[in-house]
N, CA, C and O atoms as a GROMACS GRO file, in nm:
protein
  252
    1UNK      N    1   3.857   6.500   5.291
    1UNK     CA    2   3.733   6.522   5.361
    1UNK      C    3   3.622   6.543   5.258
    1UNK      O    4   3.640   6.613   5.159
    2UNK      N    5   3.507   6.481   5.284
    2UNK     CA    6   3.391   6.498   5.197
    2UNK      C    7   3.316   6.626   5.234
    2UNK      O    8   3.308   6.663   5.351
    3UNK      N    9   3.262   6.693   5.132
    3UNK     CA   10   3.186   6.816   5.150
    3UNK      C   11   3.061   6.808   5.064
    3UNK      O   12   3.055   6.729   4.969
    4UNK      N   13   2.960   6.890   5.097
    4UNK     CA   14   2.842   6.906   5.013
    4UNK      C   15   2.820   7.054   4.985
    4UNK      O   16   2.855   7.140   5.065
    5UNK      N   17   2.761   7.081   4.870
    5UNK     CA   18   2.720   7.216   4.832
    5UNK      C   19   2.574   7.205   4.789
    5UNK      O   20   2.540   7.123   4.704
    6UNK      N   21   2.487   7.287   4.848
    6UNK     CA   22   2.344   7.283   4.818
    6UNK      C   23   2.304   7.402   4.731
    6UNK      O   24   2.354   7.513   4.748
    7UNK      N   25   2.214   7.375   4.639
    7UNK     CA   26   2.163   7.477   4.548
    7UNK      C   27   2.011   7.466   4.545
    7UNK      O   28   1.956   7.356   4.553
    8UNK      N   29   1.943   7.582   4.534
    8UNK     CA   30   1.797   7.582   4.522
    8UNK      C   31   1.757   7.703   4.438
    8UNK      O   32   1.812   7.811   4.453
    9UNK      N   33   1.660   7.682   4.348
    9UNK     CA   34   1.612   7.790   4.263
    9UNK      C   35   1.467   7.764   4.226
    9UNK      O   36   1.419   7.650   4.231
   10UNK      N   37   1.398   7.871   4.188
   10UNK     CA   38   1.258   7.858   4.144
   10UNK      C   39   1.248   7.822   3.997
   10UNK      O   40   1.143   7.778   3.951
   11UNK      N   41   1.357   7.840   3.923
   11UNK     CA   42   1.357   7.812   3.779
   11UNK      C   43   1.473   7.719   3.745
   11UNK      O   44   1.583   7.733   3.799
   12UNK      N   45   1.448   7.625   3.656
   12UNK     CA   46   1.549   7.527   3.617
   12UNK      C   47   1.677   7.593   3.565
   12UNK      O   48   1.787   7.552   3.601
   13UNK      N   49   1.661   7.693   3.481
   13UNK     CA   50   1.778   7.758   3.420
   13UNK      C   51   1.866   7.826   3.526
   13UNK      O   52   1.988   7.823   3.516
   14UNK      N   53   1.803   7.886   3.627
   14UNK     CA   54   1.879   7.949   3.734
   14UNK      C   55   1.962   7.846   3.811
   14UNK      O   56   2.078   7.870   3.844
   15UNK      N   57   1.902   7.732   3.837
   15UNK     CA   58   1.974   7.624   3.906
   15UNK      C   59   2.090   7.575   3.821
   15UNK      O   60   2.202   7.558   3.871
   16UNK      N   61   2.065   7.554   3.695
   16UNK     CA   62   2.170   7.509   3.603
   16UNK      C   63   2.287   7.608   3.601
   16UNK      O   64   2.403   7.568   3.606
   17UNK      N   65   2.256   7.736   3.592
   17UNK     CA   66   2.361   7.838   3.589
   17UNK      C   67   2.444   7.837   3.718
   17UNK      O   68   2.567   7.845   3.712
   18UNK      N   69   2.378   7.826   3.833
   18UNK     CA   70   2.450   7.824   3.961
   18UNK      C   71   2.542   7.702   3.971
   18UNK      O   72   2.657   7.713   4.015
   19UNK      N   73   2.490   7.587   3.930
   19UNK     CA   74   2.571   7.464   3.937
   19UNK      C   75   2.690   7.472   3.842
   19UNK      O   76   2.802   7.438   3.879
   20UNK      N   77   2.665   7.518   3.721
   20UNK     CA   78   2.775   7.529   3.624
   20UNK      C   79   2.884   7.624   3.672
   20UNK      O   80   3.002   7.598   3.651
   21UNK      N   81   2.844   7.733   3.735
   21UNK     CA   82   2.942   7.827   3.790
   21UNK      C   83   3.027   7.760   3.898
   21UNK      O   84   3.150   7.775   3.900
   22UNK      N   85   2.961   7.686   3.987
   22UNK     CA   86   3.034   7.616   4.093
   22UNK      C   87   3.130   7.512   4.034
   22UNK      O   88   3.244   7.500   4.078
   23UNK      N   89   3.082   7.439   3.933
   23UNK     CA   90   3.165   7.332   3.874
   23UNK      C   91   3.288   7.386   3.802
   23UNK      O   92   3.388   7.315   3.792
   24UNK      N   93   3.283   7.509   3.753
   24UNK     CA   94   3.401   7.565   3.688
   24UNK      C   95   3.515   7.585   3.788
   24UNK      O   96   3.631   7.592   3.749
   25UNK      N   97   3.481   7.594   3.917
   25UNK     CA   98   3.581   7.615   4.020
   25UNK      C   99   3.624   7.486   4.089
   25UNK      O  100   3.713   7.487   4.174
   26UNK      N  101   3.562   7.374   4.051
   26UNK     CA  102   3.589   7.245   4.114
   26UNK      C  103   3.666   7.156   4.016
   26UNK      O  104   3.618   7.129   3.906
   27UNK      N  105   3.783   7.110   4.057
   27UNK     CA  106   3.861   7.019   3.972
   27UNK      C  107   3.786   6.887   3.957
   27UNK      O  108   3.726   6.838   4.053
   28UNK      N  109   3.789   6.830   3.838
   28UNK     CA  110   3.715   6.705   3.809
   28UNK      C  111   3.748   6.593   3.905
   28UNK      O  112   3.661   6.513   3.939
   29UNK      N  113   3.871   6.586   3.950
   29UNK     CA  114   3.912   6.477   4.040
   29UNK      C  115   3.845   6.487   4.177
   29UNK      O  116   3.842   6.389   4.252
   30UNK      N  117   3.792   6.603   4.211
   30UNK     CA  118   3.726   6.624   4.341
   30UNK      C  119   3.575   6.597   4.336
   30UNK      O  120   3.512   6.579   4.440
   31UNK      N  121   3.519   6.595   4.217
   31UNK     CA  122   3.375   6.572   4.199
   31UNK      C  123   3.340   6.427   4.228
   31UNK      O  124   3.410   6.335   4.185
   32UNK      N  125   3.228   6.406   4.304
   32UNK     CA  126   3.182   6.270   4.333
   32UNK      C  127   3.044   6.245   4.271
   32UNK      O  128   3.028   6.151   4.194
   33UNK      N  129   2.944   6.331   4.304
   33UNK     CA  130   2.808   6.303   4.258
   33UNK      C  131   2.721   6.428   4.270
   33UNK      O  132   2.753   6.523   4.342
   34UNK      N  133   2.609   6.425   4.195
   34UNK     CA  134   2.506   6.528   4.207
   34UNK      C  135   2.373   6.457   4.232
   34UNK      O  136   2.340   6.360   4.164
   35UNK      N  137   2.298   6.506   4.328
   35UNK     CA  138   2.162   6.458   4.356
   35UNK      C  139   2.068   6.574   4.322
   35UNK      O  140   2.091   6.688   4.363
   36UNK      N  141   1.962   6.544   4.247
   36UNK     CA  142   1.872   6.646   4.195
   36UNK      C  143   1.730   6.616   4.241
   36UNK      O  144   1.690   6.499   4.248
   37UNK      N  145   1.653   6.722   4.271
   37UNK     CA  146   1.515   6.702   4.315
   37UNK      C  147   1.428   6.819   4.270
   37UNK      O  148   1.473   6.933   4.262
   38UNK      N  149   1.302   6.788   4.240
   38UNK     CA  150   1.203   6.890   4.206
   38UNK      C  151   1.085   6.874   4.301
   38UNK      O  152   1.035   6.764   4.322
   39UNK      N  153   1.042   6.986   4.360
   39UNK     CA  154   0.925   6.986   4.447
   39UNK      C  155   0.822   7.081   4.387
   39UNK      O  156   0.857   7.182   4.326
   40UNK      N  157   0.696   7.047   4.407
   40UNK     CA  158   0.589   7.131   4.355
   40UNK      C  159   0.482   7.147   4.462
   40UNK      O  160   0.448   7.053   4.533
   41UNK      N  161   0.431   7.269   4.472
   41UNK     CA  162   0.322   7.300   4.563
   41UNK      C  163   0.222   7.388   4.490
   41UNK      O  164   0.256   7.449   4.388
   42UNK      N  165   0.101   7.396   4.542
   42UNK     CA  166  -0.002   7.480   4.482
   42UNK      C  167  -0.031   7.594   4.578
   42UNK      O  168  -0.058   7.572   4.696
   43UNK      N  169  -0.025   7.716   4.526
   43UNK     CA  170  -0.057   7.836   4.603
   43UNK      C  171  -0.208   7.858   4.596
   43UNK      O  172  -0.259   7.909   4.496
   44UNK      N  173  -0.277   7.819   4.700
   44UNK     CA  174  -0.422   7.829   4.702
   44UNK      C  175  -0.471   7.971   4.730
   44UNK      O  176  -0.592   7.998   4.724
   45UNK      N  177  -0.379   8.063   4.760
   45UNK     CA  178  -0.417   8.201   4.787
   45UNK      C  179  -0.435   8.282   4.659
   45UNK      O  180  -0.481   8.397   4.665
   46UNK      N  181  -0.400   8.226   4.544
   46UNK     CA  182  -0.418   8.296   4.418
   46UNK      C  183  -0.547   8.249   4.352
   46UNK      O  184  -0.598   8.141   4.382
   47UNK      N  185  -0.600   8.332   4.261
   47UNK     CA  186  -0.726   8.298   4.194
   47UNK      C  187  -0.718   8.168   4.116
   47UNK      O  188  -0.812   8.087   4.119
   48UNK      N  189  -0.608   8.147   4.046
   48UNK     CA  190  -0.598   8.031   3.957
   48UNK      C  191  -0.512   7.918   4.016
   48UNK      O  192  -0.463   7.833   3.942
   49UNK      N  193  -0.494   7.916   4.149
   49UNK     CA  194  -0.416   7.811   4.216
   49UNK      C  195  -0.281   7.789   4.147
   49UNK      O  196  -0.255   7.683   4.091
   50UNK      N  197  -0.198   7.890   4.152
   50UNK     CA  198  -0.068   7.890   4.085
   50UNK      C  199   0.021   7.777   4.139
   50UNK      O  200   0.028   7.754   4.260
   51UNK      N  201   0.090   7.708   4.048
   51UNK     CA  202   0.186   7.604   4.085
   51UNK      C  203   0.320   7.669   4.118
   51UNK      O  204   0.367   7.756   4.044
   52UNK      N  205   0.380   7.626   4.228
   52UNK     CA  206   0.510   7.676   4.270
   52UNK      C  207   0.611   7.561   4.264
   52UNK      O  208   0.585   7.453   4.317
   53UNK      N  209   0.724   7.585   4.200
   53UNK     CA  210   0.825   7.481   4.185
   53UNK      C  211   0.952   7.519   4.259
   53UNK      O  212   0.986   7.637   4.271
   54UNK      N  213   1.021   7.418   4.309
   54UNK     CA  214   1.152   7.437   4.370
   54UNK      C  215   1.244   7.331   4.311
   54UNK      O  216   1.220   7.211   4.323
   55UNK      N  217   1.350   7.376   4.247
   55UNK     CA  218   1.449   7.288   4.187
   55UNK      C  219   1.572   7.293   4.277
   55UNK      O  220   1.624   7.400   4.307
   56UNK      N  221   1.619   7.177   4.320
   56UNK     CA  222   1.734   7.176   4.409
   56UNK      C  223   1.832   7.066   4.370
   56UNK      O  224   1.798   6.968   4.305
   57UNK      N  225   1.955   7.087   4.412
   57UNK     CA  226   2.061   6.990   4.385
   57UNK      C  227   2.162   6.995   4.498
   57UNK      O  228   2.184   7.098   4.561
   58UNK      N  229   2.222   6.880   4.521
   58UNK     CA  230   2.330   6.869   4.617
   58UNK      C  231   2.449   6.809   4.545
   58UNK      O  232   2.438   6.704   4.481
   59UNK      N  233   2.563   6.875   4.554
   59UNK     CA  234   2.686   6.823   4.495
   59UNK      C  235   2.773   6.769   4.607
   59UNK      O  236   2.801   6.838   4.705
   60UNK      N  237   2.816   6.647   4.591
   60UNK     CA  238   2.908   6.583   4.685
   60UNK      C  239   3.047   6.586   4.622
   60UNK      O  240   3.064   6.546   4.507
   61UNK      N  241   3.144   6.634   4.698
   61UNK     CA  242   3.280   6.649   4.643
   61UNK      C  243   3.385   6.635   4.754
   61UNK      O  244   3.354   6.640   4.873
   62UNK      N  245   3.508   6.618   4.713
   62UNK     CA  246   3.620   6.611   4.806
   62UNK      C  247   3.681   6.750   4.822
   62UNK      O  248   3.704   6.821   4.723
   63UNK      N  249   3.708   6.787   4.945
   63UNK     CA  250   3.768   6.918   4.972
   63UNK      C  251   3.920   6.909   4.958
   63UNK      O  252   3.990   7.009   4.976
   0.00000   0.00000   0.00000
């Protein structure tokens, strides 16, 4: 059976750490693919229009 695991973080390093932790528990033969995405928005409620980032990934694997 195919499964997905979703990850989301505000910082790249946090996302990387979460994914690496998950992958240590997943046997290589079960891994299929990773899809990665970055989204950006501007917080107009702050004085300097702060940029907000969301880093996300989806891992597809066999259960």
